[in-house]
VOGU-3710 file (C-alpha; in Angstrom, 3 decimals, decimal comma):
1> mktfltrvrs> 71,896/-6,274/-46,341  71,537/-3,800/-50,028  75,121/-4,428/-50,270  74,813/-7,862/-49,325  71,480/-8,913/-51,700  73,857/-6,781/-54,587  76,445/-9,332/-54,845  75,062/-12,502/-54,841  72,690/-10,480/-57,346  76,452/-10,141/-59,360
11> iaikefrhiv> 77,347/-13,227/-58,621  73,813/-14,818/-59,610  73,675/-13,120/-62,833  77,827/-14,475/-63,465  76,767/-18,035/-62,700  73,373/-17,432/-65,117  75,569/-16,404/-68,345  77,825/-19,314/-67,294  75,248/-21,591/-67,569  73,156/-19,585/-70,784
21> rdpftlaval> 77,054/-20,343/-72,364  77,045/-24,053/-71,750  75,003/-26,204/-74,275  76,351/-28,989/-72,585  74,817/-27,816/-68,551  71,560/-26,422/-70,665  70,350/-29,793/-72,037  71,552/-31,897/-69,184  69,074/-29,714/-67,047  66,248/-29,397/-69,675
31> alpiifvgff> 66,403/-32,435/-71,263  67,441/-35,161/-68,721  64,093/-35,052/-66,766  61,639/-35,061/-69,859  64,102/-38,094/-70,827  64,197/-40,302/-67,283  60,341/-39,332/-66,934  59,589/-40,700/-70,280  61,770/-43,573/-69,665  61,273/-44,332/-66,118
41> gfiidldykh> 57,596/-43,913/-65,757  56,546/-46,171/-68,710  58,807/-48,929/-68,660  59,129/-49,454/-64,786  55,825/-51,583/-64,507  55,645/-53,083/-61,306  51,685/-55,369/-61,977  53,081/-58,598/-63,818  49,993/-59,165/-66,466  49,717/-62,279/-69,006
51> mrinvrdndm> 51,562/-64,272/-66,974  51,807/-67,601/-69,198  50,645/-70,689/-67,225  50,213/-73,913/-67,884  47,300/-75,802/-66,987  46,229/-79,583/-66,419  42,178/-80,104/-66,705  41,380/-82,988/-65,924  37,696/-83,055/-64,962  36,707/-81,591/-68,659
61> smesrrflyi> 33,353/-80,325/-67,103  31,428/-77,531/-67,587  32,256/-76,073/-64,462  36,119/-76,788/-64,791  35,681/-74,674/-68,226  34,169/-71,687/-66,931  36,965/-71,500/-63,809  39,275/-71,337/-66,507  37,536/-68,561/-68,394  37,401/-66,937/-65,188
71> fsasgyfdvt> 40,873/-67,409/-64,709  42,170/-66,258/-68,705  39,555/-63,386/-68,380  41,567/-61,668/-65,384  44,463/-59,981/-67,761  46,644/-61,946/-65,526  47,475/-65,004/-67,170  47,898/-66,401/-70,569  46,747/-70,255/-70,540  47,990/-72,438/-72,067
81> pvhtpleadq> 46,758/-76,042/-71,961  48,373/-79,223/-71,711  46,673/-82,339/-72,217  48,455/-85,360/-71,067  50,846/-85,874/-67,621  54,018/-86,474/-70,047  52,905/-82,613/-71,131  52,608/-81,286/-67,605  55,655/-82,910/-66,487  58,080/-81,889/-69,218
91> slernifpgl> 56,737/-77,897/-68,841  58,229/-78,474/-65,166  61,162/-79,721/-66,264  61,917/-76,752/-68,520  60,808/-74,208/-66,767  59,691/-72,415/-69,675  56,425/-71,413/-67,773  56,153/-69,674/-64,572  53,336/-72,348/-63,122  51,268/-75,121/-63,439
101> miiekdfgkr> 47,519/-75,553/-62,731  46,155/-79,211/-62,543  42,724/-79,229/-61,774  41,516/-82,605/-60,191  38,795/-84,964/-62,099  36,054/-84,341/-60,066  36,032/-80,779/-60,050  33,078/-80,355/-61,630  31,208/-82,521/-59,224  32,512/-81,196/-55,882
111> ikmadpdrpa> 31,383/-77,854/-56,752  27,596/-78,918/-57,335  27,647/-80,864/-54,080  28,715/-77,430/-52,430  30,268/-79,577/-49,776  32,713/-77,774/-47,239  34,650/-81,106/-46,318  34,848/-82,211/-49,651  35,518/-78,932/-51,569  37,048/-78,643/-55,452
121> kvqlmidgsd> 40,752/-79,038/-55,164  42,786/-77,370/-57,529  46,901/-77,668/-57,964  48,751/-74,423/-58,307  53,058/-74,943/-58,614  55,192/-71,634/-58,805  58,473/-71,317/-59,687  60,052/-70,135/-56,227  63,507/-68,690/-58,452  62,055/-65,323/-58,509
131> ngkagimiqy> 59,824/-65,108/-55,115  58,685/-61,869/-55,424  56,697/-62,498/-58,661  55,422/-65,908/-57,286  54,245/-63,643/-54,546  52,265/-62,091/-56,552  50,974/-64,827/-58,445  49,763/-66,218/-55,186  47,982/-63,110/-54,434  46,492/-63,090/-57,901
141> vngivqeaak> 45,283/-66,633/-57,723  43,314/-66,093/-54,487  42,114/-63,474/-56,223  40,604/-64,910/-58,888  39,367/-68,046/-56,358  37,210/-65,279/-54,305  35,296/-64,199/-57,547  35,210/-68,009/-59,424  33,881/-69,143/-55,669  30,463/-65,943/-56,134
151> vfadksappq> 30,316/-67,187/-59,010  29,734/-70,801/-58,297  27,859/-70,162/-55,003  24,708/-71,796/-55,104  22,136/-69,216/-53,007  19,460/-71,614/-52,646  21,751/-73,798/-50,665  21,955/-73,695/-47,054  24,915/-71,785/-45,958  28,150/-73,666/-45,247
161> qglsadlvrt> 30,732/-72,724/-42,086  33,807/-70,852/-42,140  34,470/-67,890/-43,777  32,284/-67,603/-47,603  33,694/-65,058/-50,225  30,782/-62,967/-49,646  32,009/-62,196/-46,441  35,438/-60,423/-47,857  34,878/-57,758/-50,057  38,166/-55,551/-51,199
171> rflfnpelns> 39,228/-51,614/-51,363  41,721/-50,273/-52,153  42,151/-46,368/-50,914  44,313/-43,804/-52,820  44,612/-46,284/-55,386  41,343/-48,164/-56,119  42,974/-49,456/-59,605  46,787/-50,413/-58,238  48,145/-48,647/-60,888  52,024/-48,938/-60,664
181> hwfvvpalst> 52,715/-45,633/-62,649  50,468/-43,894/-59,658  52,887/-45,630/-57,167  56,126/-45,319/-59,557  55,840/-41,773/-60,903  55,261/-39,076/-58,546  58,608/-40,977/-57,179  60,501/-40,205/-59,891  60,682/-36,024/-59,170  62,699/-37,658/-55,960
191> iiigllaill> 65,641/-39,227/-57,843  65,826/-37,553/-61,201  65,446/-33,335/-59,656  68,030/-34,684/-56,263  70,495/-35,782/-58,803  70,525/-33,578/-61,006  70,508/-30,652/-58,809  73,442/-32,182/-56,723  74,835/-32,820/-59,646  74,744/-29,681/-61,175
201> taltvakewe> 76,056/-27,197/-58,454  78,957/-30,317/-58,038  80,324/-28,636/-61,082  80,288/-25,304/-60,101  83,192/-24,294/-58,453  85,092/-27,155/-58,535  85,034/-26,253/-62,610  86,026/-22,789/-61,033  89,286/-23,882/-59,481  90,192/-26,093/-62,341
211> ngsmelllst> 90,177/-23,115/-64,474  91,501/-20,203/-62,369  88,482/-18,343/-62,625  88,570/-18,870/-58,427  91,061/-16,853/-57,212  89,151/-13,821/-59,030  86,251/-14,178/-57,153  88,287/-14,549/-54,532  90,338/-11,184/-54,525  86,656/-9,880/-54,681
221> pvnpmeivvg> 84,796/-8,145/-51,383  82,642/-11,024/-51,627  82,410/-13,565/-48,530  81,387/-16,910/-48,490  77,922/-16,607/-48,010  77,423/-14,363/-50,838  79,282/-16,860/-53,268  77,340/-20,147/-51,799  73,868/-17,937/-52,078  74,788/-16,440/-56,026
231> klapyfvlsf> 75,821/-19,425/-56,925  72,814/-21,515/-55,708  70,338/-18,780/-57,326  70,533/-20,134/-60,988  70,704/-23,744/-59,992  67,278/-23,096/-58,264  65,491/-21,435/-60,560  66,691/-24,120/-63,389  65,179/-27,207/-60,775  62,442/-25,504/-59,907
241> fnillvfaia> 60,827/-25,713/-63,363  62,743/-28,657/-63,762  60,058/-30,488/-60,930  57,505/-28,548/-62,529  57,904/-30,093/-65,778  57,411/-33,709/-63,888  54,515/-33,010/-62,175  53,028/-31,884/-65,471  54,411/-34,940/-67,381  52,607/-36,693/-64,305
251> vlvfkipfvg> 49,112/-34,963/-64,283  48,710/-34,938/-67,902  50,319/-37,490/-69,691  50,502/-40,319/-67,151  46,513/-38,882/-65,995  47,984/-39,720/-61,828  45,431/-37,470/-59,737  47,007/-34,782/-57,069  44,683/-34,380/-54,707  47,127/-32,686/-51,996
261> sfllyliact> 47,696/-28,994/-51,443  50,076/-28,008/-54,139  51,323/-24,934/-52,173  52,265/-27,958/-49,749  54,111/-29,255/-52,210  55,787/-26,611/-53,636  57,393/-25,803/-50,094  58,390/-29,444/-50,184  60,050/-29,311/-53,499  61,829/-25,814/-52,459
271> iyilgslalg> 63,032/-27,539/-49,457  64,749/-30,375/-51,556  65,632/-28,456/-54,155  67,759/-26,272/-51,637  69,432/-28,957/-49,671  70,258/-30,914/-52,759  72,204/-28,115/-54,087  73,589/-27,106/-51,491  74,679/-30,588/-51,680  76,189/-30,090/-54,537
281> ilisiatrsq> 78,192/-26,822/-53,308  79,687/-29,362/-50,617  81,147/-31,693/-52,571  82,266/-29,342/-55,177  84,656/-27,321/-52,176  85,596/-30,232/-51,016  87,102/-32,015/-53,760  87,651/-29,439/-55,994  87,898/-31,279/-59,282  85,377/-32,083/-61,463
291> qaaiqfafai> 85,872/-35,694/-61,300  85,706/-36,711/-58,404  82,848/-34,222/-57,973  81,126/-36,288/-60,506  81,980/-39,217/-58,789  81,077/-38,345/-55,314  77,471/-36,240/-56,452  76,321/-39,806/-58,533  77,853/-41,835/-55,186  75,565/-39,517/-52,942
301> gllpafvfsg> 72,281/-38,578/-55,369  72,032/-41,879/-56,913  72,529/-44,857/-54,732  70,253/-43,872/-51,881  67,915/-42,246/-53,958  67,263/-45,974/-55,142  68,608/-48,254/-51,851  67,776/-45,938/-48,718  64,063/-43,861/-49,796  61,854/-46,661/-50,125
311> fifpienmpv> 61,845/-45,847/-53,773  62,420/-49,317/-54,678  62,753/-51,117/-51,602  60,142/-51,245/-48,850  61,386/-49,589/-45,115  59,327/-51,320/-43,354  60,850/-54,752/-44,454  64,659/-53,401/-43,814  66,499/-54,566/-40,545  66,553/-52,142/-37,809
321> ffraftfifp> 69,917/-50,840/-38,183  68,972/-49,836/-41,657  65,447/-48,601/-41,001  67,232/-45,606/-38,489  69,898/-45,034/-40,871  67,483/-43,884/-43,618  66,589/-40,920/-41,717  69,727/-38,754/-42,524  68,999/-39,328/-46,420  65,935/-36,467/-47,606
331> qrwflqasrs> 64,852/-38,617/-50,435  63,002/-40,884/-47,828  60,998/-38,179/-46,534  60,745/-36,424/-49,790  59,372/-39,353/-51,443  56,899/-39,695/-48,560  55,840/-36,096/-49,034  55,399/-36,199/-52,410  53,648/-39,867/-52,669  51,263/-38,516/-49,941
341> lflsvdsfna> 50,435/-35,418/-51,401  49,892/-36,588/-55,272  47,504/-39,197/-53,761  45,971/-39,250/-50,326  47,127/-36,446/-47,733  45,700/-32,817/-47,929  47,328/-31,630/-44,745  50,131/-30,173/-43,357  50,292/-32,246/-39,808  49,940/-35,585/-41,425
351> lampflclii> 53,757/-34,877/-43,214  55,111/-32,748/-40,427  57,914/-35,713/-40,177  59,188/-35,621/-43,562  58,936/-31,612/-43,884  61,087/-30,923/-40,366  63,463/-33,390/-41,552  63,931/-31,810/-44,888  64,251/-28,270/-43,229  66,898/-30,075/-41,138
361> fstlmvfmsv> 68,683/-31,242/-43,490  68,881/-28,223/-45,860  69,901/-25,802/-43,124  72,792/-28,222/-42,284  73,929/-28,332/-45,735  73,977/-24,768/-46,048  75,436/-24,153/-43,223  78,378/-26,811/-43,788  78,562/-25,622/-47,500  79,285/-21,639/-46,231
371> krfktdvep> 81,564/-23,530/-43,286  84,087/-25,574/-45,552  84,307/-22,502/-48,447  87,742/-20,966/-47,865  88,919/-17,749/-48,639  92,412/-18,303/-49,411  93,628/-20,474/-52,980  95,268/-23,269/-50,478  93,192/-26,762/-50,528
//
């Protein structure tokens, strides 16, 4: 055991010196997390605000003006009035505004009547070419209509049949403001650290094969396990520092609360980093070429992180085959653990499945890296 640790330490020190002497590797490892979190954290905003919408008010009553005030005061819509039917038609034909709202002529009169059989009506026409934005607009409008119904409600009037706006009370748990930064930034560590870990280690063995220094390393009495562990150690420290840096930016810059167990978060980060580093080593061993290693690292580390992790596309909305396919990607499980620990979960039992899958993945990657590592110079 002492000999094993001594050899691992020697390889780790050698690798650490290579990293220190390579300014490009240091720049990539230290600067990219800050740049990515800054860019993605501020740019990716899933909250649609100040959406432009044309309004044709055919009633021009106090009630219709009050409704439009509530509509524009929400902050979700910027209201632009159109005064004639021709302007309304032209706004639809030109497709400049994503929506057109028409308030019927007797809107104020029906509000005062409070007759459930003759409710006040508003027609809303939405551009359906962007179905995601159209769906969000409908949700916003429904919420605004409920708020307007509360404002217009006559408490002295007899109760109406059907569902009243006062009977529906919505409360958003864990993210009460529905701030998309709280949803996006905790997931960025999955992409940034995972890709960076795979990319850095994917180059290490391939670089030594191309430079001819691998033959010198294989002439020493070290075995594949010692080489793999020794090469993983310095990159693990570097990646772990990066993930703590991303965590600090999320909490201090984006003001995202962290309600979970910090110890569990560190354990999840450790397992995920080990698996990603080992995957990079495996790519490097299999390719023996820096160019091919980079291509495989981006293909394996970047695409699954965006598509199969749940970062952009909800996994529950995928077909059954692809939902099952996402099980093999560690990005899915670490993203689930990261978001849960940041916003909602403080127990290991709730995260047993993500931790189990991460452990299986990391163990398998380390085992395959050692198994595939050849001690001869033949391809």
